[in-house]
N, C-alpha and C positions, 0 to 999 in steps of 0.2 A: 553249384547247387542253386536252384531258383530262390529268388527273394520272396518271402511269404507276406502276403497282404491279407489282413483280416478286415472284413467289412462287417460292421456291427448291424444287427437287426434287433429292433425292439418295437413295442407297441407305439403306433403313431408315425412310424418311419415312412418317408416319402418314397414311393415305389421306384420312380425314375432315378432318384439319387442312389438308391440301393443297387440298381442294375448297372449304372454308368461305370463304376470302377471295375466291376466284374468283366464287363465287355472290353474296356480299354486295356486293362492290364493283361487280359487273355490274348489280346491282339499283338502283344510284344513277343514275337517268336521268330527272330531272324533265322533263316535256314531251317525252319520247322522246329527249332529248339526253344521251348517255352522259357522265358526269363522270370516268370512269376508263378507262384502257387497261390490261388485265391481261395480263401475260406470265409464263408458267411457264418458268423458266430452270434449266438443269441439263444433265447428260449426256444423250445421245440416248435412253438407256433406263435406268430405275432400278427397283429392287424396292420396291413399296409394301406397307405393313403394315396390317393391321386387328387391333387390340389388340396382341399381340406376335408375331403369326405372319405371315410373308410370304405374301400371297394372290395377287398378280398383279404384272405389270410394266407400267410406263407410259412413254411417251416425252414428251420436252420439245420444244417448238417453237423455243425460243431457247437459245443457249449460255449457260453460267453467267456469263461475263464481261459479257453484255449487261445484267445487273442493275445494273451500275455507272452506267448511263444513266437509271435509274429515279428517281422522286421518293421512293418508299417501297419498302422490301423487307420481305417477310413470311417468317419461318422457321417452317414447320410443325413439329409434334412429331417426335421421333426415337424409334424403338423398336428395342431397349431404350435408354433415355435415357443410360445410362452408357457406351455404345460410343463410341469416338473418332470425331468427325465427320470427313468427308473434308477433308484439308488445303486443297485449293483453295477450299472453302466458307469456311473460317476466314480465309484470305488475302483473299478477296473482302469479307467482313464488316469486316475491319479497314480495308481501303481505302475501303469505303463510309462507315464511321464518320468517317474522316479527311476525306471530302468533305462531311460534314454531311447525308448522306442519312438520312431517318427509317427506323428499323429496329424491327420488331415481331416478337414470337414468340408462338406459340400453344402452350399446354400445355408439353410437355417440350422444345419448341424453345428454352426458356430455357437448357438445358444446352449447346446449340450457341453461344448468345451468351456463356455463361460461358467456354467453351473458347477463344473468340476474345478474351477479356479485356474484354468490354463490360459486364459486370455489376459490376465492382469499384466500390465506393463508392456503389452505387445501391440503392434499395428496389425489390424485384422480387417476382414471384410465379410459381407454377407449380401444377400439380395438387397438391392437398393431400397425396396419398399419396406424392409424390416430393419434398415440400418439405424434409424432413430431409436427404435425399441431396444436394439442391441446395446447402443451407447448408453441409454438410460439404465438398462438392467445391469451393465457391467462398466461402471464409470472409470475403472482403472485401465481399461483398454482404449486404444485409439482406433476408432472405427472409420475406415475410408470407404465410402459408398461408391466411389467412382471407378474402381479398378476391377479386373476380372478375378485376380487371385493375389494373395500375399504369401510369400515364403519367408517366414521369420526364423528359419532354422529347423528346430525340432517340431514346431507347430506351424501348420499351413492352413489357410482358410480360402474359400472361394465364394464367388457370387452365385447367382441362381442358374439353374438348369444347365445350359450349354457350358457355362464357365467351369462346371465340374469336369467336363471333358478336357478343357484346357489345363486344369490343374493336374489331372492324371497324366497327361502327356508331358507336362513340365517335370513331374516326378520321374517318369521313364527317362526323360532326357538327362536328368541329374544322375540317375543310376547307371544308365547304359549308353548315353551319348545321343547326339542329334540324329544319327542314321537310324538307330532302332526306334526312336520316337517318330521319325518321319514314316517309317514302315508301318508302325502301329496306326498312325493317323490315316494313312492310305487305306488300311484294312477297315477302318470304321468310317471311311469317306468323310473326312473333315480336314480343314486346313491346319497344318502344323505350326503356323506362324503367328498366332494370336498371343502376344506376350502379356504377362501379368499386369503391366501398367496400362494396357489399353482400357478405354472407358467401357463401363457397362452401358447397355442400351436403355437409357433413362428417358421416359416421357418422349418418345419419338413422335414427331408430327407425321401425318399421313404423307407417304411419298408422292412427290409431284410427277406428272407424266412428262418429264423432260429428258428422258434418256433410258437406256436399257439397264438391266441389272448388272452388277459388277462382276459376277462370277466368270463370264467369258474373258473379261479384261484381266482378272486375277490369274487365270490359267495362262493367258498370253504372256503376262509379266513373268510368271515362273519359267516359261520356256525361253525368255529373252533377257535373263538376268545379266548375261555377259555383254549386252549392248549398252552403250552410254545413253540411257533413256532420259528424256526430259519431260516436264509436265506437258509440253505441247505434243510430244510423241504419244503420251498416254491418252490425252484428250482426243487426239486424232484417231487413235485406235478404237476408242470408245464412241467416236462420232458425236461428241458433245463439246461444249466450250470448257476452257480451263476452270472457269468459275463454277460451272455445273459439276464438273468432275470433283473438284474439291468438296463441294457441298454433299454430293452423293457418298463420297468416301468417308467423310466425317460421320454422316448419318448411319452408314451401313457397317463400318469397321471401327469407328471411334478414333481414327487417326488420319493422317494425311497420306496422299499417294506416295510421296517421296519417303516418308517415314516407314510406310509398309514395305516399300521396295528395299530400303536399307535393312530392315529386319529380315526379309526373305534372303537377301544377299549374305548376311551374316550367318544365318542358319545353313545356307548352302556351303559357305566357307567352313563352318564347323564340321559339317558332314564330310567334306573332302579331307580335312585335316585328320579326322578320326579314322578314316577308312583307307587312306593311301599315303604314299611318300611323295606326292606331287610337290615340287618346289614351290616356295612361297610366292615367287613372282608369277608362276603359272596359276596358282590359286587366285591371285589378285585378278588376273586376266579372265579366268573362267567365271568369276563372280561379279564382274562389271566394275571393280574398283580401279582398274587401270594400272595401278602401280603398287608395289609392296608398301610404300610409305602411306598411301591412302588407306589400304587395307589395315595396316598396323594401327593407324590412328583411330579408325572407327571401331576396330575389334577391341582395342584397349579401353576406349571410352565406354563401350557397352558392357564388356565382360571383365574388365579389370585385369587383363592379362594379354600378353602378346600372342600372335598366332603360333610362333615357335614354342613358347612356353605352354600354350594350351595343348599342342600336339604332344609334347613331352609328358605333361601331367596325365593326359588321357591314356598314353601307353602305360604309365606307371600304375594306373588304376585297373589295368588288365583288359583293355580294349584294343587289341593289336590291329594293325592295318590289314586290309584284305587285298 
């Protein structure tokens, strides 16, 4: 039975944030079988904003209270974020939290969570330009403006715009594994490897004309994960110096080339472990770790579990190998 995601619609909702979860969760359909049912819940008609200006009105197909029957609730951004959220939305979120429903916010949707009292005692994030406001408004929360998203268990928060895509993919990965998340990422044409701890793009200087964009290199790295790549190899492929490569990577991805490579290898290992019975030593070779010992060390450090235990747990959750 599909996992139900309720996306809340209310006056002042940011249109992009409203559409993102609908698009991403709808893309999770391995073999054509949808893994999610998406419901937009709210008043019959609401004013939707682009940036901070109301641009059009939209209608919801489901009443607000139907969100209490969902497995997950997503709160889009609110514009302006400091306006008081509608009281029925706050009442619904408190009731949903009491029922144990997973609740996620995109961008300034964190202000709605805060108004409902759901940020207290949690590490959270929002768009970097509103982080100080969020911290002042809800001093019992720990606001981290430097990350893409934070998963604190029942409550998840994300930074601005594209980080909402990352959070939705993270939720799909948690529900159905790396393979389904990777397929959804391909469907919406985005990279599946931006982890929550990567930095937001804060106050970037104008890019210098010292090399090509990273996308061709990232694609090349994805196809050569099984090779023992060095920084010199990557710089040579990009036709830039190692110093320039490091600077461009930090500016465009928020991380280093080798850390990005490690995250991509771990995601590939997870996908293989979830979808096949490939022996661990072969998984290590296919993902560029070279040996089972190296794979196990990195896998355990990042995910807190060994590759073998990850595979066993994944099977127990009902995701059999193909």
